[in-house]
N, C-alpha and C positions, 0 to 999 in steps of 0.2 A: 133753201128755199131754192124753187124750182122758175127757169125763165119764163116769163109772160110773154108768147108772141101776140101783138097787138092789129089789126089792121088798119094799113097805109092810109087811110084816107080816112080815120078818125083824127078830129079835131085836138088838140096838143092838150085841152082843157081837160077830157073825158079820158084821155091816154094816162093823163096827174089822178084824177081820181079813182079810175080802176088800178092802178099798183098800189097807191094808199091802202085800200081796201084790202090788196092782197098780203101787205106787208101786217097789216092788224090782225084776219086771218091767221097769218102763221104763228105771230106771236100769242095770240090765245091759245091754238094749240099745243106751242112750247109750253106755255104756261100748264096748260091742265097736265100736263105729263110728269111735271117737274115735284122732286117730292126731298123730304129727308126725313133718316131713321133715329127715332128716340130710343133709348134705353135708360136704364137706373144708374142713378147719378154714385149710389154707393153700390160697395160688390154686395153681394147675395150669398148670405151665409146658410148651410145647412149642412147636415151630416152625414156619417157613413149609412150609405145601405137604404137613403132614404132617395126620396125623388122630387125634382128640383125644376120649375120655369125658370129661362133666360130670356127676360122678358124681350121683346125687340119689335116695334111699330112701327108703320108708315105714316106721318105727317107732313098734309094733311089726309084723314082715312081714306084708303080707295083700294078696288079690286087687287090682290094681289096673286091670281090665280095664272096671270102672264107672262109675269117677274121670272127672273133669275134670284134665288134666294141660297147664299151661300153661307156655312157655319163653318169655321175653320180654328187651329191653334196656333199658336204664335209661329212664324215659317214657315207652315203646311199650307198653305195655301191649293196646291195641286194636290193634296190631299184632305179631303175637305172632310169635316165631323158629320156633315150631312151635305147633301148639292140638290137643291130643287128647282126642276128647268123643264120648260114643255107641258108644263100643266103634271110632272108625277115628281117622287123621287129618283134621281138617278142616283147618286152615289154615297154611300155611309163607308166612314175608317172602318177597318175590321174589328178594333178594340172596343168601339160602341155599336155594333149591331147589336139588333133586338133590345138594345136598351137608350135608343135616339129616334126620335120623331119632331116633326113641327105639332105645336102644339092646337094647331084647327084656330080656325078663323080668318082664312085666311083671305076671303072675300071683303073683310070687315079691314085688311089692312097688317093684320097680327101676323108675325112672320118669328115670333117666339120658338124655341128650341126647349123639346120636354128630354130630360136624361134622368134615367131610373139607375137605380141601383149603383149609387153613389160610392166612389173611392176614394183615397187620399191622391188618387194618379191622376184625378178629372179638376184638381184645383187648378186656379191660375186664368190668363187672360182667354175667353172665347171673342172671335169676330164675327159679325153679324154683316153681311154683305147681300146688298140688295139692289139691281141692277135690271135697268129696261130699254127698249129703243132709243131716246132721251135722254134718259138720267139716271144716278148713281148716286151712292149715299153708303159709309162704311162705319162703324161704331164698335166700342169692344162693350162686352161685359166680363167682369171681373168675380169668379168664383171662390171661393173660402171653405172647406171642410173639416170640418171639428169631429172630437171622437167623443160621441157621447159616453162610453163605457169609464172613460179618464177621470170625473167628477165620482164614479160608483166606487171606481176602487179606488181611489183615493179615501174618499166615506169608508169603506170597506175595512182597508186597512189600517184605519184612523179606530175605528169601533173594537176590529182586533187584537190592536196593541193596546189599548184601554182596559178589554178583558181582562187580559192575560197580564196586565200590571193590579188592576182590580184584584186575580183572583192570589197573585204574588202578596198583597198588602194582607186580605186574609187568611191564608197562611202562616203569614209572620205575627200576625194579629193574635190566633189562634194561637200559635207556637209560645207567643210572648207571654198570653195569659195564661199556661199551662205551667210555664215555670216558676214567674212570679207570684200567681196566686192572685193580683193586683190588675186590677180595672185602669185602662192608659186613661181613661178620664179625670179619675181619683187621684192616679199619682201627677195629671197635672196639676191639680188645685194642693197636691201636698209636698212639690218640690219645696224646696229650703228657697229657690229665688222667685216663687211667687208666693204675694202679701194678698191676705184676706183685707180687699178695704173697705174701713166703717164708713161709707158715702154717703153723706147730705148735700142739698140743694141751696144752691146760691141763691137765696132772697134777695140779693143787691141786682142781679140781674134777669128777673123773675119778670116771664109775658103778663103783662096786665090783665091779660083774661084765664090766669090762671089763679089757685088757691093753695095756700100751705098750711098745712095740719101737723102738729108733734113733731116739733123739732126737726123741721126743715124737711123730712122724712115720708110724708106722705101728700100729694097733689093730685088735684082733679082739674076740671072745668070750670070758669064761675059764671054764674046768670048773665055777669057784665059784658061776655063774647059772645059776639053776634056773631053767627059760624052761617054760611046762607044756605050749607046742606049740599053745595055740590064740593064732593073729592074731600080728602084728608085736610084736617087744617095743618097744613107743616109748617105754620109758621107761630104756633103755639107749645113754644118751646121752653125746658126749664135745665139749666145747667148745673152739671156737678159741684159742688166748692172746691174738689181733689182735683190736679191737675201732674199731670205724669210726663216725663221727659224718658224714659229707661225701664227697665226690670217686667214682673209678670204681675199682676194685679186682677181679683177677682171679688165679684158682687153681685147681687142678688135682687130681683125684684120681682115682689107677688103683683099678681096682673088677675086678681078677682077673689072672694072668697064662698064658704059654704058649696064646693064643686060647679059653683058661675064662674067662668072663665070670661075677661073683658075681652071686646072685640075690636075696638080701636085703642092702638099704642103703637109708639115709635121708641125705640132702645139702640143706642148705638155710641159714640162719642164721637167729638167733634175738636177740630181746633181752635184751641182759647183765644177770644177775642172772636169770632165768627157769632152772626146771630142769626136766626133763622128766617124764611121768607117763605110765602103762600107761593113757592114757585118751586114743583120739584125738580126740574129739569136746572135751575142753579143749585142745588143743593148734592153735589155731586163727589168721588172721592178727590178728585183733581181741585177742587176747591175746598176741603178740607172737609166732609163729611162720612163719616160711615154708619151706616144704621140699619136694620132689621124693623118692616114697619109690618105691624095688621090693619088693614082696609076693610074690617067687617064681611060683609060678605064678596067683596069684591079679593078676599085672602090675602097672603101674605108676599110683599115683596123685598128684594132689597133697593140701595140705591146705585147701583154698582154698573158699569158701562158695558154692555148693556146690562137693564136690569134683569135681575131673575126672582119669575115667580116661584113658589114653591107651595105644597100642599102639606103642611103641617096638622096631623091628626092622634092625637087627638089636642085640641088649643090648647096651648101651654096654659097654664094658671101660674105657674114660677121659673121665671127664668133666670137661669144661670149667666153673666158675661168675663169672659176670660181675653184680658188685652195681655197681649205678648210685643209689648211695644219694639223690642230690639229686634226680630224678628217679623216686625212685621203681617201679625195676625191679630183678626178680631173673632173670636170662637162665640157661641150661643147655644146653649143646655135647656133643654127640659127638662127640669131636677124632677120634679114630682115622678116623672116616666124615667127618669136616669137615663135618657137618649142624647148624643150627641145630636143638632141640628144642621149648623153648616159653621162654615169657617170663610172668614173674608181673607185675602191676602195682598198686602200693598206694603205700603213703604211709607212710615209716619216721620216728621220730621216738627220740631218746634214743640211747646207744651198743646198737649191733649187732655181734653178733660171728657167726663160722663155726661149723655146729650139721654134727656126725657120730652115724653110729649106721650098728656093720657089721653089725647083727642076727644071729641064730644060724644055726649049720650047717653054713656053705660052708665049704670047704678054704684058701679064699686070705684074705689081709687086705687090708683098706681101707688104701692109701697114699696120704699126702699128699704129692706131689711138689716138687723143691726150682722153684725161679723156671722158668716153664715157657716152650719158644717160644711164640709167636703162630698162633693158628689160619691157618695160610697160606690155604686157600678151605670153603668152607662150601656144601655143596649149599640149594637155597631150602627152606624148612622151611614142611610144611602142616598143622604145630602150629597151635593159636590162640594170640594174646594173652590171659591170662588177669588180669581187672582185679576189686582189690578195692579200689576207693577208699572204697568205705563201711564197710570194716577195718582201720581204722587202730590201729598199737601206740601 
């Protein structure tokens, strides 16, 4: 503050008032030119080859055209990325030429740095220094660079490896078929270790909304079951009276008649002692449930994690189920079309029993067939092997 020379003849009281006024005016001037620099709290993330804005603003906002704005990297204050002073850009570091500028908006206090054609070496901290005659502040913006091609490369190699494995499997499948003259699905059902099981329904643990017919082999929804019509009725379950703790077991279920398939059903296996609830999220492999579900116009899905939706055409009228307890596999077949649909891979423990749910609203019953004939031939399946090794019962 400059010294104030007052006339000697002025009274002391008048001099004191003038001094106080001068101090207040000086304080107002200093306050009006003070500011702080505001930058993002989190790192700015962008990918190679893109353009990014490193945000830096003056608060409270004021015209920054008369200020010095210096952007620089760590320990390179005298070799700035960009230096703005006296109303124009004075200097740009060599490696940033033709791709660095101020983003505009200096009149509003926006001193952000625009950086184009990002490269991996651009990653790291950028310092934003703003200084005026009586004010100065500096902050750091952290820039992170990602490689957008990395995920695509991984996806490409995954697809390539899967295609090669699939091709190898196809060649092996065709080669074995020519040598043996037998179909793999038929072989699955004819091996000595595979038992074709005569399944019946456990009437003592039947859902009260179901009705049993003909030696506990036919089941359907009853009129007493009050279905709200919202979603599949997962609680409407029946359990097989036979239980399995080892070996390979095969059975078949008829899902319609006269070339009219059922639209709603659920078939699989369940850990003995479990009950079904009308909450799909509670019926998971980790809790002892494994099944394939047909939900009418909503299509087919498994209860694996994550669930898998399938397009099965035509809709199965007779479903074959092959349980391989020891190898941890549950396979489904369209018997009429002689086609393998899918295999769920998991690990079983304790006793498991067959699981049936006829759904609601269909004309025809769900019928468990007597000991079936083996599937004579089946087309090669395009459906995946579904793995749930982390979801043990």
